[in-house]
BALOBA-845756 format. One record per residue (C-alpha): x, z, y; residue in three letters. Coordinates in Angstrom, 3 decimals, decimal comma, m for minus. Layout:
<rokols>
rokol east = X; up = Z; north = Y; residu = ALA
...
</rokols>
This chain:
<rokols>
rokol east = 94,151; up = 116,057; north = 114,808; residu = UNK
rokol east = 92,717; up = 115,485; north = 111,321; residu = UNK
rokol east = 89,394; up = 113,679; north = 111,116; residu = UNK
rokol east = 86,575; up = 115,066; north = 109,015; residu = UNK
rokol east = 86,197; up = 112,709; north = 106,009; residu = UNK
rokol east = 82,408; up = 113,014; north = 105,955; residu = UNK
rokol east = 81,908; up = 112,213; north = 109,650; residu = UNK
rokol east = 84,479; up = 109,404; north = 109,461; residu = UNK
rokol east = 82,705; up = 107,748; north = 106,550; residu = UNK
rokol east = 79,329; up = 108,127; north = 108,249; residu = UNK
rokol east = 80,670; up = 106,563; north = 111,448; residu = UNK
rokol east = 82,250; up = 103,714; north = 109,529; residu = UNK
rokol east = 79,072; up = 102,859; north = 107,654; residu = UNK
rokol east = 76,889; up = 103,273; north = 110,745; residu = UNK
rokol east = 79,065; up = 100,904; north = 112,756; residu = UNK
rokol east = 78,949; up = 98,497; north = 109,841; residu = UNK
rokol east = 75,226; up = 98,086; north = 110,475; residu = UNK
rokol east = 75,491; up = 97,905; north = 114,289; residu = UNK
rokol east = 78,328; up = 95,428; north = 114,763; residu = UNK
rokol east = 77,322; up = 91,720; north = 114,645; residu = UNK
rokol east = 78,693; up = 89,943; north = 111,595; residu = UNK
rokol east = 78,141; up = 86,887; north = 109,451; residu = UNK
rokol east = 75,508; up = 88,296; north = 107,093; residu = UNK
rokol east = 78,016; up = 90,712; north = 105,560; residu = UNK
rokol east = 76,462; up = 93,584; north = 103,611; residu = UNK
rokol east = 77,783; up = 96,756; north = 102,004; residu = UNK
rokol east = 75,769; up = 98,396; north = 99,253; residu = UNK
rokol east = 76,333; up = 101,177; north = 96,749; residu = UNK
rokol east = 76,087; up = 101,101; north = 92,964; residu = UNK
rokol east = 74,478; up = 104,162; north = 91,404; residu = UNK
rokol east = 76,094; up = 104,743; north = 87,982; residu = UNK
rokol east = 73,634; up = 105,300; north = 85,168; residu = UNK
rokol east = 74,918; up = 108,789; north = 84,380; residu = UNK
rokol east = 74,838; up = 109,947; north = 87,998; residu = UNK
rokol east = 71,310; up = 108,586; north = 88,421; residu = UNK
rokol east = 70,163; up = 111,401; north = 86,127; residu = UNK
rokol east = 72,477; up = 114,055; north = 87,605; residu = UNK
rokol east = 71,502; up = 113,739; north = 91,267; residu = UNK
rokol east = 67,985; up = 114,526; north = 92,471; residu = UNK
rokol east = 66,362; up = 111,320; north = 93,766; residu = UNK
rokol east = 65,521; up = 112,898; north = 97,125; residu = UNK
rokol east = 69,131; up = 114,023; north = 97,558; residu = UNK
rokol east = 70,401; up = 110,553; north = 96,667; residu = UNK
rokol east = 68,055; up = 108,813; north = 99,102; residu = UNK
rokol east = 68,813; up = 111,287; north = 101,901; residu = UNK
rokol east = 72,514; up = 110,611; north = 101,382; residu = UNK
rokol east = 71,944; up = 106,865; north = 101,615; residu = UNK
rokol east = 69,947; up = 107,320; north = 104,822; residu = UNK
rokol east = 72,427; up = 109,769; north = 106,338; residu = UNK
rokol east = 75,236; up = 107,245; north = 105,906; residu = UNK
rokol east = 73,121; up = 104,217; north = 106,922; residu = UNK
rokol east = 73,592; up = 102,497; north = 103,558; residu = UNK
rokol east = 71,057; up = 99,676; north = 103,451; residu = UNK
rokol east = 71,332; up = 98,477; north = 99,842; residu = UNK
rokol east = 71,617; up = 100,136; north = 96,448; residu = UNK
rokol east = 72,215; up = 98,773; north = 92,975; residu = UNK
rokol east = 70,714; up = 100,301; north = 89,832; residu = UNK
rokol east = 71,949; up = 99,019; north = 86,482; residu = UNK
rokol east = 68,471; up = 99,661; north = 85,059; residu = UNK
rokol east = 65,160; up = 100,759; north = 86,569; residu = UNK
rokol east = 65,050; up = 104,510; north = 87,228; residu = UNK
rokol east = 61,434; up = 105,316; north = 88,163; residu = UNK
rokol east = 62,190; up = 108,500; north = 90,113; residu = UNK
rokol east = 64,821; up = 106,781; north = 92,244; residu = UNK
rokol east = 62,674; up = 103,696; north = 92,848; residu = UNK
rokol east = 59,805; up = 105,969; north = 93,902; residu = UNK
rokol east = 62,076; up = 107,901; north = 96,251; residu = UNK
rokol east = 63,305; up = 104,638; north = 97,792; residu = UNK
rokol east = 59,771; up = 103,434; north = 98,501; residu = UNK
rokol east = 59,082; up = 103,174; north = 102,192; residu = UNK
rokol east = 62,660; up = 103,902; north = 103,293; residu = UNK
rokol east = 63,572; up = 100,306; north = 104,096; residu = UNK
rokol east = 66,556; up = 100,543; north = 101,751; residu = UNK
rokol east = 66,677; up = 97,389; north = 99,638; residu = UNK
rokol east = 67,373; up = 97,461; north = 95,922; residu = UNK
rokol east = 69,068; up = 95,418; north = 93,266; residu = UNK
rokol east = 67,463; up = 96,403; north = 89,974; residu = UNK
rokol east = 69,186; up = 95,611; north = 86,711; residu = UNK
rokol east = 67,795; up = 94,469; north = 83,382; residu = UNK
rokol east = 69,602; up = 96,350; north = 80,634; residu = UNK
rokol east = 71,544; up = 94,153; north = 78,215; residu = UNK
rokol east = 69,310; up = 95,209; north = 75,332; residu = UNK
rokol east = 66,241; up = 93,908; north = 77,184; residu = UNK
rokol east = 67,574; up = 90,369; north = 77,568; residu = UNK
rokol east = 66,464; up = 89,012; north = 74,189; residu = UNK
rokol east = 62,889; up = 90,404; north = 74,443; residu = UNK
rokol east = 62,531; up = 88,937; north = 77,946; residu = UNK
rokol east = 63,831; up = 85,601; north = 76,689; residu = UNK
rokol east = 61,659; up = 85,362; north = 73,593; residu = UNK
rokol east = 58,585; up = 86,915; north = 75,213; residu = UNK
rokol east = 58,233; up = 84,196; north = 77,821; residu = UNK
rokol east = 56,747; up = 84,540; north = 81,288; residu = UNK
rokol east = 54,173; up = 87,105; north = 80,151; residu = UNK
rokol east = 56,848; up = 89,512; north = 78,903; residu = UNK
rokol east = 58,796; up = 89,090; north = 82,137; residu = UNK
rokol east = 55,683; up = 89,763; north = 84,210; residu = UNK
rokol east = 54,862; up = 92,910; north = 82,221; residu = UNK
rokol east = 58,428; up = 94,194; north = 82,613; residu = UNK
rokol east = 58,392; up = 93,586; north = 86,373; residu = UNK
rokol east = 55,048; up = 95,302; north = 86,882; residu = UNK
rokol east = 55,687; up = 98,269; north = 84,566; residu = UNK
rokol east = 59,306; up = 99,058; north = 85,368; residu = UNK
rokol east = 59,879; up = 97,941; north = 88,953; residu = UNK
rokol east = 56,811; up = 97,083; north = 91,034; residu = UNK
rokol east = 54,871; up = 100,125; north = 89,837; residu = UNK
rokol east = 57,351; up = 102,260; north = 91,776; residu = UNK
rokol east = 59,031; up = 100,178; north = 94,496; residu = UNK
rokol east = 57,593; up = 98,327; north = 97,480; residu = UNK
rokol east = 58,028; up = 94,614; north = 96,634; residu = UNK
rokol east = 59,454; up = 94,054; north = 100,123; residu = UNK
rokol east = 62,379; up = 96,291; north = 99,200; residu = UNK
rokol east = 63,286; up = 94,384; north = 96,037; residu = UNK
rokol east = 66,225; up = 92,113; north = 96,881; residu = UNK
rokol east = 67,722; up = 91,180; north = 93,517; residu = UNK
rokol east = 67,158; up = 91,340; north = 89,802; residu = UNK
rokol east = 70,411; up = 91,501; north = 87,858; residu = UNK
rokol east = 69,897; up = 90,293; north = 84,293; residu = UNK
rokol east = 72,368; up = 92,245; north = 82,177; residu = UNK
rokol east = 75,788; up = 93,430; north = 83,231; residu = UNK
rokol east = 79,030; up = 91,751; north = 82,193; residu = UNK
rokol east = 77,291; up = 90,230; north = 79,195; residu = UNK
rokol east = 80,281; up = 88,125; north = 78,174; residu = UNK
rokol east = 82,427; up = 91,231; north = 78,077; residu = UNK
rokol east = 80,152; up = 93,743; north = 76,364; residu = UNK
rokol east = 77,113; up = 92,046; north = 74,837; residu = UNK
rokol east = 76,868; up = 90,731; north = 71,303; residu = UNK
rokol east = 77,313; up = 86,988; north = 70,901; residu = UNK
rokol east = 73,661; up = 86,593; north = 69,913; residu = UNK
rokol east = 72,583; up = 87,856; north = 73,348; residu = UNK
rokol east = 74,488; up = 85,271; north = 75,391; residu = UNK
rokol east = 72,168; up = 82,252; north = 74,767; residu = UNK
rokol east = 69,202; up = 84,345; north = 75,957; residu = UNK
rokol east = 70,559; up = 85,277; north = 79,405; residu = UNK
rokol east = 69,513; up = 82,166; north = 81,339; residu = UNK
rokol east = 66,144; up = 81,843; north = 79,526; residu = UNK
rokol east = 65,410; up = 85,470; north = 80,491; residu = UNK
rokol east = 66,369; up = 84,639; north = 84,084; residu = UNK
rokol east = 64,014; up = 81,652; north = 84,010; residu = UNK
rokol east = 61,135; up = 83,751; north = 82,697; residu = UNK
rokol east = 61,649; up = 86,365; north = 85,392; residu = UNK
rokol east = 61,747; up = 83,640; north = 88,025; residu = UNK
rokol east = 58,433; up = 82,242; north = 86,783; residu = UNK
rokol east = 56,963; up = 85,754; north = 86,911; residu = UNK
rokol east = 58,162; up = 86,141; north = 90,508; residu = UNK
rokol east = 56,597; up = 82,763; north = 91,341; residu = UNK
rokol east = 53,306; up = 83,968; north = 89,898; residu = UNK
rokol east = 53,517; up = 87,030; north = 92,141; residu = UNK
rokol east = 54,560; up = 85,037; north = 95,200; residu = UNK
rokol east = 57,918; up = 86,853; north = 95,351; residu = UNK
rokol east = 60,318; up = 84,114; north = 94,274; residu = UNK
rokol east = 61,347; up = 83,322; north = 97,838; residu = UNK
rokol east = 62,344; up = 86,899; north = 98,671; residu = UNK
rokol east = 63,726; up = 88,129; north = 95,346; residu = UNK
rokol east = 66,721; up = 86,382; north = 93,830; residu = UNK
rokol east = 67,842; up = 86,571; north = 90,201; residu = UNK
rokol east = 71,366; up = 86,466; north = 88,869; residu = UNK
rokol east = 73,539; up = 88,136; north = 86,239; residu = UNK
rokol east = 76,576; up = 90,225; north = 87,261; residu = UNK
rokol east = 79,579; up = 88,896; north = 85,371; residu = UNK
rokol east = 83,083; up = 90,295; north = 85,078; residu = UNK
rokol east = 85,743; up = 88,464; north = 87,090; residu = UNK
rokol east = 87,448; up = 87,782; north = 83,741; residu = UNK
rokol east = 85,207; up = 84,688; north = 83,583; residu = UNK
rokol east = 88,068; up = 83,145; north = 85,549; residu = UNK
rokol east = 90,667; up = 81,615; north = 83,304; residu = UNK
rokol east = 92,784; up = 80,703; north = 86,351; residu = UNK
rokol east = 92,572; up = 82,763; north = 89,530; residu = UNK
rokol east = 95,845; up = 82,232; north = 91,407; residu = UNK
rokol east = 96,356; up = 80,405; north = 93,588; residu = UNK
rokol east = 92,684; up = 80,496; north = 94,595; residu = UNK
rokol east = 92,379; up = 76,719; north = 95,039; residu = UNK
rokol east = 93,256; up = 76,350; north = 91,335; residu = UNK
rokol east = 90,410; up = 78,659; north = 90,285; residu = UNK
rokol east = 88,809; up = 77,662; north = 86,988; residu = UNK
rokol east = 86,435; up = 79,328; north = 84,563; residu = UNK
rokol east = 87,748; up = 80,259; north = 81,155; residu = UNK
rokol east = 86,625; up = 77,866; north = 78,384; residu = UNK
rokol east = 84,886; up = 80,741; north = 76,567; residu = UNK
rokol east = 82,700; up = 81,472; north = 79,590; residu = UNK
rokol east = 81,501; up = 77,917; north = 80,210; residu = UNK
rokol east = 78,592; up = 77,820; north = 77,697; residu = UNK
rokol east = 76,968; up = 80,595; north = 79,736; residu = UNK
rokol east = 78,337; up = 79,840; north = 83,198; residu = UNK
rokol east = 77,326; up = 76,165; north = 83,388; residu = UNK
rokol east = 73,573; up = 76,614; north = 82,795; residu = UNK
rokol east = 73,638; up = 79,757; north = 84,914; residu = UNK
rokol east = 75,154; up = 77,888; north = 87,860; residu = UNK
rokol east = 72,411; up = 75,275; north = 87,553; residu = UNK
rokol east = 69,790; up = 78,042; north = 87,714; residu = UNK
rokol east = 71,505; up = 79,697; north = 90,697; residu = UNK
rokol east = 71,696; up = 76,419; north = 92,593; residu = UNK
rokol east = 68,065; up = 75,566; north = 91,857; residu = UNK
rokol east = 66,793; up = 78,989; north = 92,988; residu = UNK
rokol east = 69,157; up = 79,678; north = 95,893; residu = UNK
rokol east = 70,644; up = 82,707; north = 94,172; residu = UNK
rokol east = 74,220; up = 84,034; north = 94,317; residu = UNK
rokol east = 76,870; up = 84,113; north = 91,638; residu = UNK
rokol east = 77,327; up = 87,825; north = 90,998; residu = UNK
rokol east = 80,682; up = 89,217; north = 89,946; residu = UNK
rokol east = 82,147; up = 92,647; north = 89,307; residu = UNK
rokol east = 85,826; up = 92,742; north = 90,160; residu = UNK
rokol east = 88,256; up = 95,641; north = 89,844; residu = UNK
rokol east = 91,637; up = 94,621; north = 91,287; residu = UNK
rokol east = 93,156; up = 97,823; north = 89,908; residu = UNK
rokol east = 92,900; up = 96,318; north = 86,420; residu = UNK
rokol east = 94,650; up = 93,155; north = 87,573; residu = UNK
rokol east = 97,410; up = 95,157; north = 89,221; residu = UNK
rokol east = 98,220; up = 97,392; north = 86,253; residu = UNK
rokol east = 98,267; up = 94,409; north = 83,898; residu = UNK
rokol east = 100,926; up = 92,673; north = 86,004; residu = UNK
rokol east = 102,210; up = 94,994; north = 88,772; residu = UNK
rokol east = 105,085; up = 92,683; north = 89,666; residu = UNK
rokol east = 102,929; up = 89,606; north = 90,325; residu = UNK
rokol east = 101,696; up = 90,771; north = 93,752; residu = UNK
rokol east = 102,676; up = 93,714; north = 95,944; residu = UNK
rokol east = 100,396; up = 96,754; north = 95,793; residu = UNK
rokol east = 99,817; up = 96,387; north = 99,541; residu = UNK
rokol east = 98,081; up = 93,052; north = 98,883; residu = UNK
rokol east = 95,582; up = 94,887; north = 96,679; residu = UNK
rokol east = 95,015; up = 97,684; north = 99,191; residu = UNK
rokol east = 94,384; up = 95,553; north = 102,313; residu = UNK
rokol east = 97,542; up = 96,801; north = 104,021; residu = UNK
rokol east = 98,497; up = 94,780; north = 107,057; residu = UNK
rokol east = 102,133; up = 94,471; north = 106,009; residu = UNK
rokol east = 101,252; up = 92,779; north = 102,717; residu = UNK
rokol east = 103,035; up = 89,423; north = 102,365; residu = UNK
rokol east = 100,260; up = 86,795; north = 102,575; residu = UNK
rokol east = 99,610; up = 84,345; north = 99,771; residu = UNK
rokol east = 99,789; up = 80,768; north = 101,029; residu = UNK
rokol east = 97,579; up = 78,252; north = 99,285; residu = UNK
rokol east = 96,696; up = 74,713; north = 100,328; residu = UNK
rokol east = 97,011; up = 75,488; north = 104,047; residu = UNK
rokol east = 95,104; up = 78,771; north = 103,739; residu = UNK
rokol east = 96,517; up = 82,273; north = 104,062; residu = UNK
rokol east = 95,290; up = 85,206; north = 101,959; residu = UNK
rokol east = 95,987; up = 88,778; north = 103,028; residu = UNK
rokol east = 94,028; up = 90,645; north = 100,342; residu = UNK
rokol east = 93,050; up = 90,315; north = 96,710; residu = UNK
rokol east = 89,275; up = 90,362; north = 97,296; residu = UNK
rokol east = 89,277; up = 87,172; north = 99,363; residu = UNK
rokol east = 91,546; up = 85,525; north = 96,799; residu = UNK
rokol east = 89,222; up = 86,344; north = 93,877; residu = UNK
rokol east = 86,090; up = 85,213; north = 95,713; residu = UNK
rokol east = 87,676; up = 81,911; north = 96,700; residu = UNK
rokol east = 88,959; up = 81,376; north = 93,163; residu = UNK
rokol east = 85,310; up = 81,640; north = 92,071; residu = UNK
rokol east = 84,296; up = 79,187; north = 94,810; residu = UNK
rokol east = 86,956; up = 76,732; north = 93,597; residu = UNK
rokol east = 85,896; up = 77,227; north = 89,972; residu = UNK
rokol east = 82,264; up = 76,484; north = 90,819; residu = UNK
rokol east = 83,243; up = 73,357; north = 92,731; residu = UNK
rokol east = 85,357; up = 72,274; north = 89,778; residu = UNK
rokol east = 82,160; up = 72,375; north = 87,713; residu = UNK
rokol east = 80,276; up = 70,350; north = 90,314; residu = UNK
rokol east = 78,466; up = 73,190; north = 92,077; residu = UNK
rokol east = 79,037; up = 73,811; north = 95,773; residu = UNK
rokol east = 77,278; up = 76,067; north = 98,240; residu = UNK
rokol east = 76,358; up = 78,837; north = 95,801; residu = UNK
rokol east = 77,121; up = 82,164; north = 97,532; residu = UNK
rokol east = 79,212; up = 84,835; north = 95,837; residu = UNK
rokol east = 78,031; up = 88,445; north = 95,742; residu = UNK
rokol east = 80,520; up = 91,126; north = 94,664; residu = UNK
rokol east = 78,199; up = 93,433; north = 92,755; residu = UNK
rokol east = 80,803; up = 96,052; north = 91,920; residu = UNK
rokol east = 84,286; up = 96,849; north = 93,141; residu = UNK
rokol east = 86,400; up = 99,926; north = 93,705; residu = UNK
rokol east = 89,699; up = 101,664; north = 93,042; residu = UNK
rokol east = 90,079; up = 104,787; north = 90,888; residu = UNK
rokol east = 91,398; up = 107,932; north = 92,520; residu = UNK
rokol east = 92,828; up = 109,246; north = 89,271; residu = UNK
rokol east = 93,649; up = 107,982; north = 85,811; residu = UNK
rokol east = 96,509; up = 107,119; north = 83,495; residu = UNK
rokol east = 98,398; up = 105,004; north = 86,035; residu = UNK
rokol east = 100,366; up = 106,131; north = 89,074; residu = UNK
rokol east = 98,550; up = 103,591; north = 91,259; residu = UNK
rokol east = 95,282; up = 105,498; north = 90,706; residu = UNK
rokol east = 95,464; up = 107,993; north = 93,569; residu = UNK
rokol east = 93,053; up = 109,313; north = 96,228; residu = UNK
rokol east = 95,139; up = 107,662; north = 98,963; residu = UNK
rokol east = 95,023; up = 104,257; north = 97,265; residu = UNK
rokol east = 91,298; up = 104,598; north = 96,569; residu = UNK
rokol east = 90,681; up = 105,422; north = 100,228; residu = UNK
rokol east = 92,811; up = 102,477; north = 101,360; residu = UNK
rokol east = 90,883; up = 100,065; north = 99,140; residu = UNK
rokol east = 87,430; up = 101,340; north = 100,149; residu = UNK
rokol east = 88,406; up = 101,329; north = 103,810; residu = UNK
rokol east = 89,717; up = 97,780; north = 103,458; residu = UNK
rokol east = 86,503; up = 96,547; north = 101,856; residu = UNK
rokol east = 84,269; up = 98,189; north = 104,471; residu = UNK
rokol east = 86,514; up = 97,182; north = 107,377; residu = UNK
rokol east = 86,462; up = 93,620; north = 106,127; residu = UNK
rokol east = 82,659; up = 93,593; north = 106,170; residu = UNK
rokol east = 82,591; up = 95,277; north = 109,590; residu = UNK
rokol east = 84,700; up = 92,472; north = 111,019; residu = UNK
rokol east = 82,166; up = 89,980; north = 109,674; residu = UNK
rokol east = 84,686; up = 87,341; north = 108,627; residu = UNK
rokol east = 84,248; up = 85,108; north = 105,620; residu = UNK
rokol east = 86,909; up = 84,059; north = 103,152; residu = UNK
rokol east = 89,480; up = 81,352; north = 103,939; residu = UNK
rokol east = 87,383; up = 78,791; north = 102,034; residu = UNK
rokol east = 84,116; up = 79,967; north = 103,599; residu = UNK
rokol east = 85,084; up = 81,442; north = 106,982; residu = UNK
rokol east = 81,533; up = 81,452; north = 108,372; residu = UNK
rokol east = 79,807; up = 83,016; north = 105,370; residu = UNK
rokol east = 79,799; up = 86,817; north = 105,290; residu = UNK
rokol east = 80,546; up = 88,549; north = 102,009; residu = UNK
rokol east = 78,112; up = 90,902; north = 100,300; residu = UNK
rokol east = 79,829; up = 93,762; north = 98,467; residu = UNK
rokol east = 78,555; up = 96,710; north = 96,432; residu = UNK
rokol east = 81,000; up = 99,586; north = 96,107; residu = UNK
rokol east = 81,401; up = 101,127; north = 92,660; residu = UNK
rokol east = 80,380; up = 103,714; north = 92,424; residu = UNK
rokol east = 78,316; up = 105,811; north = 94,772; residu = UNK
rokol east = 79,234; up = 108,956; north = 92,815; residu = UNK
rokol east = 82,106; up = 110,294; north = 90,795; residu = UNK
rokol east = 80,810; up = 111,546; north = 87,479; residu = UNK
rokol east = 82,242; up = 112,795; north = 84,234; residu = UNK
rokol east = 79,766; up = 111,417; north = 81,695; residu = UNK
rokol east = 80,973; up = 108,047; north = 80,459; residu = UNK
rokol east = 77,935; up = 106,095; north = 79,298; residu = UNK
rokol east = 76,748; up = 102,572; north = 78,684; residu = UNK
rokol east = 79,399; up = 99,938; north = 79,285; residu = UNK
rokol east = 81,357; up = 101,877; north = 81,909; residu = UNK
rokol east = 85,072; up = 102,031; north = 81,199; residu = UNK
rokol east = 87,074; up = 105,234; north = 81,556; residu = UNK
rokol east = 88,518; up = 104,498; north = 84,970; residu = UNK
rokol east = 85,086; up = 103,765; north = 86,392; residu = UNK
rokol east = 84,081; up = 107,433; north = 86,357; residu = UNK
rokol east = 86,666; up = 107,960; north = 89,121; residu = UNK
rokol east = 85,539; up = 105,154; north = 91,431; residu = UNK
rokol east = 82,967; up = 107,137; north = 93,390; residu = UNK
rokol east = 82,745; up = 107,313; north = 97,172; residu = UNK
rokol east = 80,859; up = 110,632; north = 96,995; residu = UNK
rokol east = 80,930; up = 113,671; north = 94,751; residu = UNK
rokol east = 77,720; up = 114,687; north = 93,006; residu = UNK
rokol east = 77,099; up = 117,325; north = 95,712; residu = UNK
rokol east = 77,179; up = 114,637; north = 98,404; residu = UNK
rokol east = 80,579; up = 115,479; north = 99,852; residu = UNK
rokol east = 83,011; up = 112,576; north = 100,383; residu = UNK
rokol east = 85,254; up = 111,853; north = 97,409; residu = UNK
rokol east = 87,616; up = 109,600; north = 99,371; residu = UNK
rokol east = 89,107; up = 110,192; north = 102,806; residu = UNK
rokol east = 88,059; up = 107,020; north = 104,600; residu = UNK
rokol east = 88,791; up = 106,917; north = 108,305; residu = UNK
rokol east = 87,447; up = 104,420; north = 110,801; residu = UNK
rokol east = 89,747; up = 101,983; north = 112,572; residu = UNK
rokol east = 89,757; up = 98,288; north = 113,272; residu = UNK
rokol east = 92,698; up = 96,254; north = 112,118; residu = UNK
rokol east = 94,745; up = 94,855; north = 114,977; residu = UNK
</rokols>
């Protein structure tokens, strides 16, 4: 008997919230284009219907923030890359004005979980922007302190996983030399403020660049994937391997204990590669959600649950901002709210 994709996904996400786990969280990224194509009330009702407790916006969208108010759904609100320099040069006052005008005027402060300063700045921003990222983060932190929100709201900057110069095996993880001028002061800020290192990772890109390096099953969380052995640890999926490579890279720089938040991940259901299929997209999404449902940490941090935002909440056809072509096919839902991937519930045995 075939399961209904919509009811299966709802059950999976509902159980995700009910089953005890080690602080694991699943959230949804709302792509910038889709944020203007879906009515805010429809978007929020969809989040509530599927018991999704966190949402990520790449930039403040007043109508969506207003619709979220009072729902209990927590938000990660992004600072657009072009706003980084003004927030850096404008000091604490500019940061406070931005917070009040663009975020707190619409959203209950208790629902604000994160501020994400920029998105993949090393990959897409101009070189002149990079030195202003951490100063902008500092100014926003001072503004939060002034408002008494610095304990509840954490600030970071979602980076692309390409900041890793070495990622396999995970224990050899190291940041690329080009990323270090930004990463080192950022890690100091994250450690001082108790904030996570945020990373967007798309294993599909890694696979198509070198499809013979690891079996596709390793990327899709299949149980028959040959594990990767590393320093007495065993890795059965690519997500754990990438997160632990980041952990190792941070420790190599002298920073330990900083949590890792995966602020965007997914697998395209179509594109210019035969690995981009609906079945593979469903397998990847199911693997990510199942992993969170089980509540296990990574081999290096077995007791620390992993926070993951799926990219994206919606499939959409308008490529905008810094989204790459394959990212328009990463959605879990279609714009009408129907499931875009056939995800069925089932614990791994």
